[in-house]
N, CA, C and O atoms as a GROMACS GRO file, in nm:
protein
  384
    1MET      N    1   3.471   5.274  -2.559
    1MET     CA    2   3.556   5.225  -2.422
    1MET      C    3   3.551   5.298  -2.310
    1MET      O    4   3.582   5.247  -2.203
    2THR      N    5   3.509   5.432  -2.320
    2THR     CA    6   3.478   5.525  -2.223
    2THR      C    7   3.369   5.471  -2.152
    2THR      O    8   3.379   5.464  -2.029
    3ALA      N    9   3.273   5.436  -2.203
    3ALA     CA   10   3.145   5.374  -2.160
    3ALA      C   11   3.163   5.282  -2.097
    3ALA      O   12   3.111   5.284  -1.985
    4LEU      N   13   3.226   5.187  -2.129
    4LEU     CA   14   3.257   5.066  -2.054
    4LEU      C   15   3.298   5.082  -1.888
    4LEU      O   16   3.244   5.038  -1.786
    5PHE      N   17   3.407   5.157  -1.908
    5PHE     CA   18   3.482   5.199  -1.793
    5PHE      C   19   3.390   5.285  -1.699
    5PHE      O   20   3.387   5.265  -1.578
    6GLY      N   21   3.325   5.368  -1.753
    6GLY     CA   22   3.250   5.467  -1.683
    6GLY      C   23   3.128   5.404  -1.630
    6GLY      O   24   3.086   5.445  -1.522
    7MET      N   25   3.067   5.312  -1.689
    7MET     CA   26   2.958   5.221  -1.637
    7MET      C   27   3.010   5.126  -1.514
    7MET      O   28   2.942   5.119  -1.411
    8ALA      N   29   3.118   5.061  -1.526
    8ALA     CA   30   3.152   4.988  -1.441
    8ALA      C   31   3.208   5.059  -1.310
    8ALA      O   32   3.220   4.997  -1.205
    9LEU      N   33   3.244   5.198  -1.323
    9LEU     CA   34   3.287   5.285  -1.221
    9LEU      C   35   3.143   5.310  -1.146
    9LEU      O   36   3.112   5.268  -1.034
   10LEU      N   37   3.076   5.376  -1.221
   10LEU     CA   38   2.942   5.415  -1.164
   10LEU      C   39   2.860   5.297  -1.093
   10LEU      O   40   2.806   5.319  -0.984
   11ILE      N   41   2.850   5.175  -1.154
   11ILE     CA   42   2.803   5.067  -1.083
   11ILE      C   43   2.887   5.011  -0.932
   11ILE      O   44   2.841   4.968  -0.826
   12GLY      N   45   2.994   5.029  -0.967
   12GLY     CA   46   3.084   5.011  -0.847
   12GLY      C   47   3.061   5.086  -0.725
   12GLY      O   48   3.061   5.035  -0.613
   13ILE      N   49   3.040   5.220  -0.752
   13ILE     CA   50   3.029   5.315  -0.652
   13ILE      C   51   2.895   5.299  -0.586
   13ILE      O   52   2.883   5.292  -0.464
   14VAL      N   53   2.794   5.292  -0.673
   14VAL     CA   54   2.670   5.246  -0.627
   14VAL      C   55   2.673   5.146  -0.537
   14VAL      O   56   2.652   5.165  -0.417
   15MET      N   57   2.701   5.025  -0.593
   15MET     CA   58   2.712   4.916  -0.504
   15MET      C   59   2.789   4.932  -0.375
   15MET      O   60   2.745   4.880  -0.272
   16MET      N   61   2.911   5.005  -0.375
   16MET     CA   62   2.970   5.061  -0.266
   16MET      C   63   2.889   5.122  -0.173
   16MET      O   64   2.870   5.061  -0.068
   17LEU      N   65   2.843   5.220  -0.189
   17LEU     CA   66   2.764   5.299  -0.123
   17LEU      C   67   2.644   5.207  -0.050
   17LEU      O   68   2.621   5.226   0.069
   18ALA      N   69   2.574   5.112  -0.122
   18ALA     CA   70   2.477   5.027  -0.075
   18ALA      C   71   2.534   4.946   0.030
   18ALA      O   72   2.470   4.922   0.133
   19TRP      N   73   2.669   4.896   0.007
   19TRP     CA   74   2.711   4.801   0.092
   19TRP      C   75   2.762   4.868   0.236
   19TRP      O   76   2.761   4.809   0.344
   20ILE      N   77   2.801   4.984   0.214
   20ILE     CA   78   2.797   5.063   0.343
   20ILE      C   79   2.685   5.105   0.414
   20ILE      O   80   2.697   5.105   0.537
   21ALA      N   81   2.574   5.142   0.363
   21ALA     CA   82   2.454   5.149   0.411
   21ALA      C   83   2.419   5.045   0.494
   21ALA      O   84   2.399   5.050   0.616
   22ALA      N   85   2.411   4.936   0.409
   22ALA     CA   86   2.358   4.801   0.472
   22ALA      C   87   2.437   4.750   0.604
   22ALA      O   88   2.391   4.697   0.705
   23THR      N   89   2.558   4.779   0.574
   23THR     CA   90   2.659   4.742   0.703
   23THR      C   91   2.627   4.825   0.805
   23THR      O   92   2.615   4.772   0.916
   24ALA      N   93   2.606   4.968   0.793
   24ALA     CA   94   2.561   5.031   0.905
   24ALA      C   95   2.418   5.009   0.972
   24ALA      O   96   2.393   5.016   1.092
   25VAL      N   97   2.323   4.979   0.861
   25VAL     CA   98   2.198   4.930   0.915
   25VAL      C   99   2.214   4.819   1.018
   25VAL      O  100   2.178   4.820   1.136
   26ALA      N  101   2.278   4.719   0.947
   26ALA     CA  102   2.279   4.583   1.024
   26ALA      C  103   2.364   4.597   1.148
   26ALA      O  104   2.342   4.517   1.239
   27ALA      N  105   2.441   4.669   1.160
   27ALA     CA  106   2.532   4.700   1.297
   27ALA      C  107   2.441   4.792   1.396
   27ALA      O  108   2.457   4.775   1.516
   28ASN      N  109   2.359   4.875   1.356
   28ASN     CA  110   2.291   4.982   1.446
   28ASN      C  111   2.121   4.953   1.480
   28ASN      O  112   2.054   5.028   1.552
   29VAL      N  113   2.079   4.853   1.427
   29VAL     CA  114   1.934   4.855   1.400
   29VAL      C  115   1.893   4.707   1.464
   29VAL      O  116   1.903   4.615   1.383
   30GLU      N  117   1.859   4.681   1.562
   30GLU     CA  118   1.836   4.556   1.636
   30GLU      C  119   1.741   4.488   1.539
   30GLU      O  120   1.643   4.541   1.488
   31GLY      N  121   1.784   4.359   1.520
   31GLY     CA  122   1.686   4.251   1.449
   31GLY      C  123   1.742   4.293   1.288
   31GLY      O  124   1.665   4.252   1.201
   32TRP      N  125   1.822   4.343   1.253
   32TRP     CA  126   1.836   4.354   1.094
   32TRP      C  127   1.964   4.313   1.062
   32TRP      O  128   2.014   4.361   0.961
   33ALA      N  129   2.037   4.224   1.136
   33ALA     CA  130   2.166   4.158   1.122
   33ALA      C  131   2.167   4.070   0.994
   33ALA      O  132   2.273   4.042   0.939
   34ASN      N  133   2.040   4.024   0.945
   34ASN     CA  134   2.036   3.951   0.815
   34ASN      C  135   2.061   4.053   0.716
   34ASN      O  136   2.070   3.988   0.612
   35VAL      N  137   2.079   4.178   0.686
   35VAL     CA  138   2.087   4.274   0.599
   35VAL      C  139   2.229   4.302   0.561
   35VAL      O  140   2.259   4.356   0.455
   36ASP      N  141   2.336   4.255   0.673
   36ASP     CA  142   2.482   4.290   0.641
   36ASP      C  143   2.533   4.190   0.551
   36ASP      O  144   2.540   4.068   0.562
   37PRO      N  145   2.572   4.286   0.438
   37PRO     CA  146   2.637   4.220   0.305
   37PRO      C  147   2.735   4.108   0.334
   37PRO      O  148   2.738   4.005   0.267
   38GLU      N  149   2.822   4.134   0.445
   38GLU     CA  150   2.938   4.051   0.445
   38GLU      C  151   2.873   3.910   0.501
   38GLU      O  152   2.935   3.807   0.472
   39ARG      N  153   2.767   3.899   0.570
   39ARG     CA  154   2.686   3.770   0.605
   39ARG      C  155   2.609   3.722   0.491
   39ARG      O  156   2.604   3.601   0.471
   40ARG      N  157   2.550   3.804   0.414
   40ARG     CA  158   2.467   3.774   0.291
   40ARG      C  159   2.543   3.715   0.186
   40ARG      O  160   2.523   3.603   0.139
   41PHE      N  161   2.634   3.799   0.149
   41PHE     CA  162   2.718   3.770   0.011
   41PHE      C  163   2.848   3.717   0.043
   41PHE      O  164   2.894   3.651  -0.050
   42GLY      N  165   2.934   3.726   0.157
   42GLY     CA  166   3.025   3.683   0.202
   42GLY      C  167   3.144   3.746   0.138
   42GLY      O  168   3.128   3.852   0.078
   43SER      N  169   3.254   3.692   0.144
   43SER     CA  170   3.392   3.763   0.060
   43SER      C  171   3.370   3.755  -0.077
   43SER      O  172   3.411   3.848  -0.146
   44GLU      N  173   3.306   3.652  -0.137
   44GLU     CA  174   3.297   3.674  -0.296
   44GLU      C  175   3.213   3.786  -0.334
   44GLU      O  176   3.237   3.841  -0.441
   45GLY      N  177   3.104   3.831  -0.251
   45GLY     CA  178   3.054   3.967  -0.293
   45GLY      C  179   3.138   4.087  -0.282
   45GLY      O  180   3.129   4.179  -0.363
   46ARG      N  181   3.225   4.089  -0.176
   46ARG     CA  182   3.310   4.184  -0.157
   46ARG      C  183   3.411   4.165  -0.286
   46ARG      O  184   3.416   4.259  -0.366
   47PHE      N  185   3.463   4.088  -0.302
   47PHE     CA  186   3.558   4.057  -0.437
   47PHE      C  187   3.496   4.126  -0.557
   47PHE      O  188   3.548   4.214  -0.624
   48ILE      N  189   3.375   4.071  -0.572
   48ILE     CA  190   3.310   4.126  -0.722
   48ILE      C  191   3.282   4.270  -0.673
   48ILE      O  192   3.318   4.350  -0.760
   49LEU      N  193   3.238   4.320  -0.582
   49LEU     CA  194   3.237   4.450  -0.580
   49LEU      C  195   3.380   4.543  -0.570
   49LEU      O  196   3.380   4.661  -0.603
   50ALA      N  197   3.476   4.488  -0.532
   50ALA     CA  198   3.616   4.558  -0.542
   50ALA      C  199   3.677   4.533  -0.674
   50ALA      O  200   3.752   4.621  -0.717
   51GLY      N  201   3.657   4.422  -0.749
   51GLY     CA  202   3.670   4.409  -0.882
   51GLY      C  203   3.612   4.501  -0.982
   51GLY      O  204   3.684   4.547  -1.070
   52VAL      N  205   3.484   4.530  -0.974
   52VAL     CA  206   3.410   4.634  -1.058
   52VAL      C  207   3.459   4.770  -1.044
   52VAL      O  208   3.479   4.848  -1.138
   53LEU      N  209   3.477   4.794  -0.925
   53LEU     CA  210   3.517   4.940  -0.877
   53LEU      C  211   3.662   4.951  -0.937
   53LEU      O  212   3.688   5.047  -1.009
   54GLY      N  213   3.755   4.856  -0.909
   54GLY     CA  214   3.891   4.873  -0.974
   54GLY      C  215   3.897   4.864  -1.108
   54GLY      O  216   3.991   4.926  -1.158
   55PHE      N  217   3.825   4.803  -1.185
   55PHE     CA  218   3.810   4.792  -1.332
   55PHE      C  219   3.778   4.936  -1.366
   55PHE      O  220   3.859   5.013  -1.418
   56GLY      N  221   3.679   4.960  -1.339
   56GLY     CA  222   3.636   5.104  -1.368
   56GLY      C  223   3.731   5.236  -1.340
   56GLY      O  224   3.751   5.327  -1.420
   57MET      N  225   3.782   5.224  -1.212
   57MET     CA  226   3.895   5.348  -1.168
   57MET      C  227   3.999   5.325  -1.258
   57MET      O  228   4.032   5.422  -1.327
   58ALA      N  229   4.070   5.203  -1.276
   58ALA     CA  230   4.185   5.181  -1.342
   58ALA      C  231   4.178   5.224  -1.500
   58ALA      O  232   4.258   5.296  -1.560
   59GLY      N  233   4.040   5.150  -1.561
   59GLY     CA  234   4.038   5.171  -1.688
   59GLY      C  235   4.005   5.321  -1.720
   59GLY      O  236   4.039   5.367  -1.830
   60LEU      N  237   3.951   5.386  -1.643
   60LEU     CA  238   3.944   5.527  -1.680
   60LEU      C  239   4.029   5.606  -1.676
   60LEU      O  240   4.025   5.709  -1.743
   61SER      N  241   4.131   5.573  -1.590
   61SER     CA  242   4.264   5.664  -1.549
   61SER      C  243   4.353   5.633  -1.649
   61SER      O  244   4.421   5.724  -1.696
   62SER      N  245   4.365   5.495  -1.700
   62SER     CA  246   4.445   5.480  -1.804
   62SER      C  247   4.415   5.518  -1.973
   62SER      O  248   4.495   5.535  -2.066
   63PHE      N  249   4.273   5.524  -1.968
   63PHE     CA  250   4.207   5.543  -2.096
   63PHE      C  251   4.251   5.700  -2.125
   63PHE      O  252   4.308   5.746  -2.224
   64TYR      N  253   4.200   5.776  -1.990
   64TYR     CA  254   4.230   5.943  -2.024
   64TYR      C  255   4.345   5.974  -2.015
   64TYR      O  256   4.374   6.092  -2.030
   65ALA      N  257   4.449   5.878  -1.988
   65ALA     CA  258   4.604   5.915  -1.998
   65ALA      C  259   4.667   5.896  -2.127
   65ALA      O  260   4.784   5.926  -2.151
   66GLY      N  261   4.588   5.848  -2.206
   66GLY     CA  262   4.618   5.864  -2.359
   66GLY      C  263   4.668   5.706  -2.404
   66GLY      O  264   4.705   5.678  -2.518
   67TRP      N  265   4.661   5.613  -2.292
   67TRP     CA  266   4.717   5.482  -2.337
   67TRP      C  267   4.608   5.415  -2.445
   67TRP      O  268   4.487   5.434  -2.433
   68PRO      N  269   4.654   5.348  -2.533
   68PRO     CA  270   4.562   5.273  -2.636
   68PRO      C  271   4.490   5.174  -2.581
   68PRO      O  272   4.536   5.107  -2.488
   69PRO      N  273   4.392   5.157  -2.622
   69PRO     CA  274   4.273   5.079  -2.576
   69PRO      C  275   4.298   4.942  -2.535
   69PRO      O  276   4.230   4.900  -2.441
   70PRO      N  277   4.396   4.853  -2.597
   70PRO     CA  278   4.429   4.731  -2.546
   70PRO      C  279   4.490   4.739  -2.401
   70PRO      O  280   4.453   4.676  -2.301
   71VAL      N  281   4.596   4.834  -2.412
   71VAL     CA  282   4.677   4.858  -2.303
   71VAL      C  283   4.601   4.886  -2.176
   71VAL      O  284   4.613   4.827  -2.069
   72ALA      N  285   4.515   4.992  -2.207
   72ALA     CA  286   4.405   5.066  -2.095
   72ALA      C  287   4.304   4.929  -2.060
   72ALA      O  288   4.266   4.935  -1.943
   73LEU      N  289   4.262   4.829  -2.121
   73LEU     CA  290   4.188   4.710  -2.073
   73LEU      C  291   4.288   4.634  -1.996
   73LEU      O  292   4.251   4.606  -1.882
   74GLY      N  293   4.390   4.600  -2.025
   74GLY     CA  294   4.490   4.527  -1.946
   74GLY      C  295   4.520   4.600  -1.810
   74GLY      O  296   4.530   4.541  -1.703
   75ALA      N  297   4.533   4.745  -1.827
   75ALA     CA  298   4.546   4.813  -1.688
   75ALA      C  299   4.440   4.800  -1.591
   75ALA      O  300   4.459   4.795  -1.470
   76SER      N  301   4.315   4.794  -1.655
   76SER     CA  302   4.184   4.799  -1.602
   76SER      C  303   4.158   4.636  -1.513
   76SER      O  304   4.098   4.623  -1.406
   77LEU      N  305   4.217   4.539  -1.585
   77LEU     CA  306   4.219   4.420  -1.507
   77LEU      C  307   4.310   4.419  -1.402
   77LEU      O  308   4.281   4.368  -1.294
   78VAL      N  309   4.433   4.478  -1.428
   78VAL     CA  310   4.508   4.467  -1.324
   78VAL      C  311   4.463   4.566  -1.188
   78VAL      O  312   4.474   4.535  -1.069
   79GLY      N  313   4.416   4.672  -1.235
   79GLY     CA  314   4.342   4.740  -1.149
   79GLY      C  315   4.246   4.658  -1.045
   79GLY      O  316   4.252   4.660  -0.922
   80ALA      N  317   4.164   4.592  -1.118
   80ALA     CA  318   4.064   4.494  -1.074
   80ALA      C  319   4.111   4.414  -0.985
   80ALA      O  320   4.048   4.392  -0.881
   81ALA      N  321   4.230   4.355  -1.011
   81ALA     CA  322   4.288   4.254  -0.940
   81ALA      C  323   4.356   4.318  -0.810
   81ALA      O  324   4.345   4.263  -0.700
   82GLY      N  325   4.417   4.422  -0.825
   82GLY     CA  326   4.458   4.491  -0.720
   82GLY      C  327   4.377   4.558  -0.612
   82GLY      O  328   4.424   4.587  -0.503
   83LEU      N  329   4.254   4.581  -0.647
   83LEU     CA  330   4.166   4.620  -0.559
   83LEU      C  331   4.097   4.508  -0.475
   83LEU      O  332   4.046   4.518  -0.363
   84VAL      N  333   4.108   4.391  -0.564
   84VAL     CA  334   4.049   4.273  -0.482
   84VAL      C  335   4.168   4.245  -0.392
   84VAL      O  336   4.141   4.203  -0.280
   85GLY      N  337   4.264   4.259  -0.416
   85GLY     CA  338   4.401   4.224  -0.318
   85GLY      C  339   4.373   4.313  -0.204
   85GLY      O  340   4.368   4.258  -0.094
   86VAL      N  341   4.358   4.420  -0.207
   86VAL     CA  342   4.329   4.505  -0.114
   86VAL      C  343   4.225   4.480  -0.017
   86VAL      O  344   4.246   4.494   0.104
   87SER      N  345   4.117   4.444  -0.064
   87SER     CA  346   3.996   4.393  -0.017
   87SER      C  347   4.028   4.277   0.055
   87SER      O  348   3.953   4.258   0.151
   88ILE      N  349   4.123   4.188   0.037
   88ILE     CA  350   4.166   4.080   0.105
   88ILE      C  351   4.236   4.114   0.235
   88ILE      O  352   4.208   4.062   0.344
   89TRP      N  353   4.340   4.215   0.212
   89TRP     CA  354   4.437   4.258   0.311
   89TRP      C  355   4.362   4.331   0.409
   89TRP      O  356   4.383   4.309   0.528
   90LEU      N  357   4.266   4.426   0.367
   90LEU     CA  358   4.196   4.507   0.457
   90LEU      C  359   4.059   4.501   0.505
   90LEU      O  360   4.004   4.578   0.584
   91GLY      N  361   4.002   4.380   0.436
   91GLY     CA  362   3.870   4.322   0.479
   91GLY      C  363   3.854   4.280   0.628
   91GLY      O  364   3.937   4.303   0.716
   92PRO      N  365   3.749   4.224   0.642
   92PRO     CA  366   3.714   4.168   0.795
   92PRO      C  367   3.781   4.021   0.783
   92PRO      O  368   3.803   3.957   0.680
   93GLU      N  369   3.808   3.986   0.921
   93GLU     CA  370   3.872   3.851   0.937
   93GLU      C  371   3.752   3.751   0.918
   93GLU      O  372   3.639   3.766   0.965
   94THR      N  373   3.797   3.646   0.841
   94THR     CA  374   3.707   3.547   0.812
   94THR      C  375   3.690   3.441   0.902
   94THR      O  376   3.592   3.365   0.905
   95GLY      N  377   3.810   3.437   0.991
   95GLY     CA  378   3.811   3.325   1.093
   95GLY      C  379   3.850   3.190   1.050
   95GLY      O  380   3.830   3.091   1.121
   96GLU      N  381   3.904   3.186   0.938
   96GLU     CA  382   3.942   3.062   0.893
   96GLU      C  383   4.100   3.059   0.928
   96GLU      O  384   4.167   2.959   0.901
   0.00000   0.00000   0.00000
């Protein structure tokens, strides 16, 4: 169980750092606008990133708090949904 949550957190952190780096490059290097992850992957990509990161963070936190594995799994799903909600609330305007 720890490996599942740990791998999700590690993958989420690596994805987040890559997302930030690609956004910075797209904003600062002329002609590289096509590497902007928001443009390439859209809000769905941001939701996947937030879900994986939230799943790992909430899962590890609840598992190490001593919660039973089924409850920790439920908490990790709630954490994933919560972070997706935050990414909707604080994410860029979609123009819709």
